[in-house]
N, C-alpha and C positions, 0 to 999 in steps of 0.2 A: 632615481635613488630608491632604496627600500626604506620604509617607515614602519616601525613596530609601535602599536598604539595600545596603552592601557594594559599593563599587566595588573593582575588582581593583588599580588602581594610580592615583596622582594624575595622572599624564600619559597616561592611557589614554583614547583618543578613543571617543565613543558610537558605536554601530553605524551604518552608513551606511543610510538609509531614504529613497527617492523612489519614490512609488506608481507612477510611469510611466517610471522610468529603465530604458532597455533592458537594461544590464548586471545590474541586480537582477532584472529579469523574466527574463532569460535563465539566471541562476542558479537562480531558483525553478523555472523549467520544466524544468530539466535533472534533477531528482529524481523526476519521473514521480509527482506527488501532486496533480495538478490537479483530480481529481474528489473527491466527498465520501463515497465508498464506504468502509466500515470496514476497517481492516487490524489483525489481531490484535496484531502488535508495538507499534503506536501505542496501541491500547487498553489493553494491559497497563501501559504507562508512565503513562497518564493515571490508571488505577486506582491504581497505585503513589503518585502525587503526591497523589490524594485522601486515601489512607490516611495517608500520612506527615504530612500537614498537617491532618489531622482535619477535612477539608472535605467537604461533601456534594457538591460539584460540582468537576469539573476538565475542562479542554479543551486540546487541541492545536490551534492556529489557524494558518492560513497566509493571507497577503494577497497578491492579484494586482493588476493595474493599477486595477481598479474593483470588486472584491469581496472579501469575507472568507468563508472557509469553515472548517468544523470537521472536521478528519480523525479525531479521537478524542474521545469526550465520556463523562463520568460525571455522572449526576444530570440535567442539562439538554441535550437533544440537538436543537439547531436547526442542521441541517447548513450552511445558507448564510444570510448576513444582509448588508444594506447596511454599507458601511464605518462610517458614522456611528453604527450601532447598538452597536458593540463598543468595547472599551478597548484593543484591541491596538496601534492606531496610536500611542497615547500611550507604550506600553511600548517599542515598537521604536526610539524616539529616546533611550532611556535605556542607560546602561552599568551594568547590574546589576539588582536586583529592584526593580520598582516596586510599592509597597505602599499601598493606599488602604484605610485602616481603616473608614472611614464614607462611603459614596458619597453620602449625603443632604447631606453637608457639603462636597462638591466642586461649586463653582458651575457649571461647565461640564458636570457629569455628572448633577446632581440631577433634571433633566428628562428624562434617557435613557429610552426606552421599557423598556428592560431593568431600570431601577430603579423606574419608576412603575407598571409592569404586570408580568405573570408574566415571570421568576420572582422579581420584587421583590428584586433584588440589593442588598447592603449592603457586602459586603466583596470586595476583589479583590487579588490578588497575582500578578504575571507576570514571567516572564523571557524576554528576546528569545532567538529561535533565529537564531544568527549562522553564516554560512558561513565557510569558511576565508579567503575573500577579504574578510571584514568586512561583508557584506551581511545586513541583518536581514530574514528573509522570514517570520517568524511568532512566535508566543509559546507557551509552556506556562504555564498559568495555573490558579490555584484560586480558587473563588468560594463566597460564603456568603450567606444570607439574613439573617444577623445581623452587626452590627458586631463586629469582632476583629482581632487581629494575628497575626503568626507568631514563633515562637521562632528563636533563631539557627540551632538545629540543622535546623528545617524549612527555613529559607532556604538552608542549605547543600544539604540534599538536593533542594530544587526546582532549584537551578542544576545540580547534578550530573545530574538527570534530563534537563534541557534539554540538556546536553552529550551524554547517552546517545541523544537523539532526532537530534541532528546527526550523531553517529556512525553510526547506523543509516542515515541518508540518504546520508552519504558513502560508506558500504560499498556501498549500492544503486547509487549513481553509478558507483562504481569497476567493480562487476561488470558493469553495463551497457556501460561503456566498453571492458571487456576483451572481452565478446561482440562489440561492434562491431569492435573490432580483429582479432578472430579471423576474423569474417565478411570483413572487408576483405582480410585476409591470403589467405583462401581464394579470393576474387574475384580478386585479383592473381595468386595462383599459377595458378588455373585459366585465366587470360587469356594467360599467358606461353607461348610456342611451344617450352617446354623441360619435359622430364619432371623433376619434383621430388618426392623422397619422403625419408622418415626411417625407419631400420631400427635397432632396439635390439640389445643384446648377444645376444638369443635369437634373432636373425635374423628378427625378426617386424617387418612394417611397421607403423608407428604413424601415418604420414601419406602420402598419395598425391594429387597433382593430377589434373586432367582428362585431361592428356596421356597417362596410362597407358592409356587407351582406344586410342589411336592406336599405341602401341608394343607393348602386350601383349594387346589385345583384351578387356581386363578394365576395368570402370568402377572408379573409385577407391574406391566404397564396398565393392567386392567384393575389393579389394586389401588395405585396412587390416585387421589382424588375422590375416593370413595369413603363412606364412614364405616366404623367398626361393625354396625348391625347390618350394613350391605355386604360385608365380607363374610362375617361369622353369622350364624343363625341367632334369632332374637333371644332363644334360651341361653346360648353361650355368652351372649353379651350381658344378659341380666346376672349371670353366674360370676362374671368376672368384673362387674361394676364396682363392687367395694374395693378391690385391688387397684383399679384404673383411678378411683377417686384419691386413694392414698398416694399414688405416684403423681397425680396432678397437684396434690398438697405438698410436694417436695420430699417425699419418703421412698426409698429404694424398696421394691417388693419382689420377693421370690417365692415361688410355689410350684408344685408338680401337679400335672393334669393328664388324664387318661384321654388322648386326643385321637378321635376317629378321622382318619385320613381317607382322601378319595379313592385310594386303591384298595379300601376295604380293611386295611391293617389298623389296629389300635396301637399307638405308640405312647410310651411314657414320655412326656415333654416336661423338661425343666424350663420353666418360664421366668424371665426376669423383666421388670419394668424399672427403668432408670430415668428419673426426672432430668430435663434439660433446663438449666437456669439461665435467664436472659441477663443482659447487662445490669438491669436494675435490680437483679436479685429474684425477680419473680419467675415461675415455671411457665413456659410458653409450649410444653408438650412433654412427651416421654418417649424414650427409646424402647423398643420390644426385641429381646433375644429368646429365641426358643431352640433349645437343643435337645436331640433325640438321646435319652439315657436308657432306652429299653434294655440294650445289652447290659449297660452297667448294673441295671436294677437286677437283671437275672443273674448276673455274677454275684452281686452282693447277697442276693437270696440263696444262691447255691453255697457261697463261702459262709454265710451264716448258718445255714443247714448243716454243713460239714463241721464247722466250729462247735455247734451245739452237740453234734454227735460225738465229736473228739472229747469235748469236755465231759460228757457223760461217761465215756469210756475211761478217761483219766480218773474220774471221780469214784466210778465203781469197779474198774479193773485196772489197777496199776501196772500189770503185767504186760498191757497193751503197748507200752513204750517199746518193750523188747520185741513184740511182735511186729511193730512198725519197722524196726531196725532189720529184723530177720526177713520180713515178706517184701520190703520195698525194692521194686525193680531198679531204683537208682544205686549206683556204686557209691558207697560212703566210706570215707578214709578219715581217721583221726591221726594227726602226726604232730611231733614235736616242731619247733620253729626251724631246726636244723634240717628238717625233711624225713626224719627217722619215723617210720610207721608204728603207731601204737595200737591200732585196731581197725579191722575191716568188717564190712557187713558180708553175708552170704552172696549178694549179688556180685561182688568183687570175684569170688571164686567162680560163680556161675559164667561170668563173662570171660575172665582171663585164665581160669584153671588153677590158679595159685591158692592153696589152702591157707587158713588163718596162720597155722604153724610156720609155713614157708614164707609168710609175708612179714609179720610182726618183728620188729627189731631190725629190719633191713631199711636201706635208704630208698625213698621214693623213686629217685632217678634210675635205680636198677631196673625198674620195670617200664622204663621209657626207652623207645627205639634209640639206639647209638647216636644216630644222626641228629636227634633232637634233645639229647640230653643237656646240651650247652643252653637250652631254653629254660630248663628246670632252675638252674642257678638264677636266671634273670627273674623267674616268678618268685623264688624265695627271697630275693631281695625286695621285690615290690611287697611281699607279704610281711617282711621285717619292718616296713616302714608303715605297717597298719593299713595298707591298701588292698581291698579285696581284688581277686583275679576272676573275671567274669567271662563266660563263653570262650575259652581257650582249648583249641584242639591239640590233642597229643596222640602219637601212634604208641600204644602200650603193647609190650611184648606179653604173649600168652605162654602157657607153661609148655606148650608143644613147639614153641619157637616162631610161630606166626605173629601177626600184630592185628590189633583191633584200634579203630579210630574212636577216641572217647572225647566228648565235649565236657570240660571241667569248669566248675565254679568252686573257688576255694576262698574260704572267709577266716581271717584270724580273729581269734576271740578267746579271752581269759588265758592267754599264754600257750594256746593250741592252734592248730590249723585244722579246719573242718573242710573237706573236700567231697563235692557231689558231682558224680560223673554219669554221663548218659552215653550209652553206645550207639554211635551213628554210623557204624560201618556200613550197614545195608543201604542207609541213606546215601552215602557217598558212592557207593557202588551204583545206585540208580542214577546218580548225577553223571557218573562216567560213562553209563550206558547212553544217557541222553546225548552227551557230548560226541560219543562215537557214532551215534545215529546221525547226528548233525554233519559229523565229518564224512560219513558214508554218503549222505545227500549230496554234499559238495562233490564227492568223488563221481557220483552218478551223473551231475550236471557236466562235469568235466569230460566223462567217458564218451558221450555222444560226439561232441566236437572233435576229440582227438581221434576217436575211430574214424569219423568221416574224412579228416585230413590225412591221416596215415594211410587209410585204404586207398586214397587217390594216389599218394605218392608210391605205395607198394605196388599199385597197378602199372605205374609208369616203369618201375624198376624191373619187376617181374615180366611184364610184357616185352620190354626191350631185350631182357636176357633171352627169353623164349625166341625172339625174332633172331637174334645172334645165333642161336644154336641151330635154328631152321636154315638160315643162310649158310653157316658153315657146312651143314650136311648137304646142302645143295651145291657147295663148291663156290658159291657167290660171295666173295669177300668185299666187294666194291661198297656195300653199304653197312659194313660192320662198324666203322667209325661213327656213323650217324647214330646207329643204336646205341654204342657205347657212351656217346655224349648225352643222349637222352636219359640213359640210366643213371649217369653221373649227375645230371641236373637234379633229377628226382631224389637221389640220395643225398645231395647237399641241401635240398629244400627239407628233407626229413631231419637233417642234422640240425638245420636252423630252427625247426619246430621243437626238436629236443632242447636246444639251447634256450628257447623261450620258456619251456617248462622248468627247466633248472634255474633260470634267471628268477621265475616267479617264486621257486622254493628257496631261493637264496643259496643254491649250491653250485651255481655256474661261476667258476672263478672268472673275475674281471682281469684284463690286461690293459690297465690304463697307460696311456702315453700321450705326449703332446700332440694335439690334433688342431689343424686348420679346418674349421667347419666349412669355410667357403670352398675350399678344394675338395672336401668329402661330398658336399651337396652337389657340386658341378659334376664329379665323376659318377654320380647316381642318374644324371639327366636321361641317358638313353634307356636305362632299365625303367625308371619311372614312366617314360612315354610308352614303352611297351606295356607296362602294367595297367596303366589307367585307361588305354585305348584311345581311338581317334575322336570320339565324341566329347572328349574332355580336353581342354586346352591347358598347357602347363606354362607357368611363368616363374623363373627363378630370379630372385633379387638379391644380390649379395652385398653386404656393407663393405665400403672401403675401410681399411685399417682395422679389420675384425681382429680381436685379441685371440691368442691361442686358448685353448681349454685343455684340461687333463681327463681323458676319459678312455673307455675302450671303444676304438672306432668301429669295431664290427657291431657291437650293440647299438651304437648311434645309428649306423647304416641301417639295421633291422628296425630301429624305432621309426625312422623316417619312412622306410617302406610300409611298415604297419599303418602309419597315418595315411600314406597315400591310398593303400587299399581301402581303408574305412572311408575316405574321401570319395573314392570311385563308388563304393556301395551306396553312399548318400546321394549320389547324383546319377540315378538310372537313365535320366533322359538327356545326359550331357551337362556341362557346365564348366568352371574353370577351378583350376587347383594353382594356387600361389605359394611358393616356398621362400621365405625371407629370413635374413640373418641380420643381427644387429648387436651392437653393444649396449648394455644396460645397467643400471643401478638399483638393486631393491633396497629401499630404506627401512628404517626401524618400524615405521608405522605399518608397512607392508609385512614385515616379518612378524609383527604382533598379531595381525589378522590370519596369518598362515603358520601354525605351530610347526617347529622344525626346520623353518627357513632361516639362515644366517643372513643378516645384512651384508651387503657388499657388491662387488663388481661381477658381473656374469656376462656370458654371451647368451643370446636367445635365438633358437631356431623356431620359427613361427610358421605353421602349416594352416593354410586357410582354404576352406571350400565354399561353394555357393550351392551346397545341397539342401536337404530337407531340414536340417537343424535338429535341436534336441530340446524337450521341455525341461524345466528345472529339476523334476524328480528323476529324470534320466542322467542329467549331468552330475546330480548328487552321488549317483551309483556307478558312474561311468568307470572309475578306476577300480571298482571292487573286483576281486578275482571270480571268475566264472560268469560275470553278469554279461550278458549279451541281449540285444533286441532282434537278433536273427532267429530264423526258425530252429527247432530242435535239430542238432546234428549239423548245422550249417556254419558252426564257429565255437571255438573253445572258450570265449570270453576272457582270454588271457592277454590280448593284443595291448589294450590300454593299460592292464595291470603291469605287464612286462614294461612298458614305457616308464610308468609311474615308479616301478622299482628300480629300473636302470638309473632314472634322474636321482632318486634317493641315494642309491649306492654310490653315485658319482658325486654326492654332497651337493646335489642341485635340486630342482623343483620342476613340477610340471602342472599346468593350469589349463583349463577349458573354459571357452566363451562361446555361448552359442545361444540361438533364439530359433524357435520354430518357424520355417519358411524363410529364414535369413541366412543359413549357413553355419558353419562351425569354424572356430580357430582354436587349435592347440598350440601352446607354447611350451617349449622345453628349455629350462634355464640351467646352464652349466657354469661353475665357477671359472673365473679368469685365472689362467695359468701364466705366472710371470717368467717361466723359464723359456728357452729356445725351443723351437720346433724340432722334432727329431728328424734325422735324415730319412728320406724315403727308402723303403725297402725295394731291392730289386725284385722283379717278378720271377717266380720260379718257373723254369722252361723244361724241366727234366732232369735226369741223373747225368749231369755233365762231368766232364774230366776234372773240373775244379772241386768237385765233391769227393773225389776218390780217396781212398786211404793211402798213407805212407806205409813203408815196411814195417810189419809186425804189430800194428796198431790192433788192440783187442777189446771188443765190447761184450759185456755179459748182459743177456737179455732174460728178464724174470717176468713171465706172463703166463696166467693159468689158462688162457683161452688159446687152445692149439692153433686155430686159424690165424689168429693175430700174431702169435710167436713165430709161426712159420713164415708169415709175410715179412716181418721184420728182419728175421735172419736171412731170408733170401735177398732183400735189398741190401744188407750188409755185405752179403757175399759178392753180389754184382758190383759193389763199390770197392772190393779188395780187402775189407776188413776180416780179421779172424773172429769169428762169433762162436760165443759159448752160450748155452741156454739152460734154463731151470723153470720148473712148472709151478713151484710154489716158493714161499719165503725161506723156509728150513733149508731146502736144497740149494736155494740161491746163496744163503750165508755160508754153507759149507765150502762152495766155491770161493767166496770172497775171503773165507779164513784160510785158504790154502796159499801157495807160493806162485799162484798163476799170475802173469801179467794181465792187468785190467786197466785200460785207459778211461773207460766210461761204463757206468752202470745204467742201463735202461730198464726201469721197473714199473709194473702197473702198481697203482695205489692200493687197489682192492685185491689182496692175496689171501689165500688160505694159510693158516699157520702163523705167519707174520705178515702184517701189512707192509706197504711199500716204504712208508715212513720209518716204521721200526726196523726194517731191513737195512736201510740207509744208516741209521743212527748206530746200530750196532756194528755194521761194516766200517765205519769211520772210526771206531775204537781201535782197530788195528791199521786201517788205511785212512788217515786224517785228511789227506788231500784228494780223497776219491770224488771225482765229479758224477753227479747223478741227474739223470733225466726222468722225471716222473711221467708216466701216461696215465690219464684219467678221464672218465666220462663225465666226473664232477669232482669237486675238491671239498672235503669237510672243513670248515674253517678251524675247528678244534685241532684237527690233525696238523695243519700248517700254520698255527698261530695266527689265525685271522688273515690268511692269504699270504704271510710273509715267508719265504724260503731263505735258507741259510746260504751264505756264499758258495759258489760252485754247484748250486741246484738249480734246475730249471724245470718248467712243467710244459707239456703239450697236451691238447685236449682231443679226445676222440670225437668224431672221425677226423683224420687228417690225410692230406695228400702225401704219398711216399716221398715226393721231393722235398716237401716242408720237412719231414723227419730227417732225411738225408742232410738237408742244409743246417738244421739245429745240431745234429750230431758232429758235422765237420766244425761248426763254429765253437761248440763246446770243448771239443778235443784241442783245437788250435789255441783256445784261450789259456 
């Protein structure tokens, strides 16, 4: 039977215990007891518990989120065990001692391995170890192989020893906190641009911060323990002795001193001595604070000189006030509270070209660029509340219609508004030039890699076409198909590179659809094996019951292939590439550490290599655009950036784990899709009869590139469509506004005159049911409402196979 012994009071709540509660785990881990290594102080208490209770075994146990471990043991020493093997979790829910006289009679414990097997336990008594905040983190317990119980005295001793354990832990935590505070104080003191020290009554330094190196030439560790006359010269000590004695007498002392520093400079030092009072009220020493006020003194002297000069001018030449108003380079405006200008100084005219006569009596907002006039009403509202406006930029309109960037400070005073403006146009232009230079540097980084990749691809295309021409001229057509396939392969790879660039620029339209990542990864196996070569083994591990995800499957294929290529390059001497899939959940704690990640269910594609790995500084920049560790011209630095961009565009996440010499793992997280998977699309096999037009079907093709337009028209003609064509938006609109039958509009997005979207919108004013297929190399989000097309509209991205175009045209017409 179970016996509960001695509750402290009738209204006392049991200790709080939740195995995974963050507060309990934080309390547990603050005591630095997470390992199982023995510690003498705990071993002594366990030995005392065993002796006091006449028990052969005693343990001090702690419980983490998913494990129980023994910090001290007498008799039976199993340092770590699963939670369900022990009895501690039952004790933690009790307020007092839990005594189990005969474990064989406890239904839930009789089959416990510790009872049925070694050490064949029969008796258990335990006391919870409870923190000051009421969290139960472990137990002090005694055990026996024979049934028995405890005396009242033994119960009292066991509880007292449990309190002793917690007292040791609290002392340990307090000491650690004190050390941390001292270290933090040292960091703060060393970071401050002020000399800080403490000197006791024997004139000996007991503390010195890093600034002593600057002021005295001595490192702080070389100052502590020395007397003042050992750190300063004898003359300096004698000069400061009166102030030191005043500080030791309990008076706060402050004075300035011209201090000759080791670097040869003479600095004006603001020196403070602050006495430190002991508990009994006596002074046991004083703090020293030395602050460099050289710059302040120079400014004060300069300001005083200017003030004296101005005062003399005001006193002897009252007209100087008008001269200041006239000659000041600052734009000065006086206005009524409603913004009506009452006066301006000549700098207003010099900067903006408006004369005083053209300005006075008009509202200030008239002289602000139209797109910023709304801001002036906000400024007037703030000024009406007697709040000054400081350092606010406005684009002000000049007399010739251009704009100048003016930085304004406006102060309300005596019922008027006083504005002071500084022309910062050139400064802003310089900043823009700097940004442009940085942008061009980034383009320069990109150019080398892109040129290398594209030249390789163009070599494959041009070389294959040259060989085709040569073989045709020779009358040898048996190898034409091989060269055509080689050219097509290089062209497709060039298209993939373009898509990577557009994905990086966020101009590549994604075509998300429900995807089974297992099927997609498996379909890439042959391509991956050919890509990584024979020296690298490939293992694909797909999870059973993998959730669908919603993403662009082509972009996901490209991401996996990019990771495989990176892994191959990281294993020049061979190795192993592993691609795994799994379901996972990213919790709020993970999301908090990774801004932009939403908690929830995800699928994960994990790509791991056994290559050279990456140091932390490379990991930190790996997703940056253009960053690459490859030689100049050997890579664009866009591979991982594209993967990161694709994951974020798909509302997912990408993460790198790597150590030098230990390989790299890249994880792509994509959100779980709760809808059904889309039916697999049949592979296009050419212009089949199923794609042919029915009688009279007419397609209008609007494309400004003649080669592309002629190709599309020829494909339509081969399929039996009646094809109309136009070379720009306006000419296409004329056809659409005629009485011609048009079953489908095929239009490029980027057209002269009218773009494709404008053409479609105007055409639908008279043909509201018109179906439109847009052709584009990229899609501007603004043009298509962030990627959303109206009903009856679809998009196909260049380059595309002609059979894909024919299939799309047939499907749209039949829909």
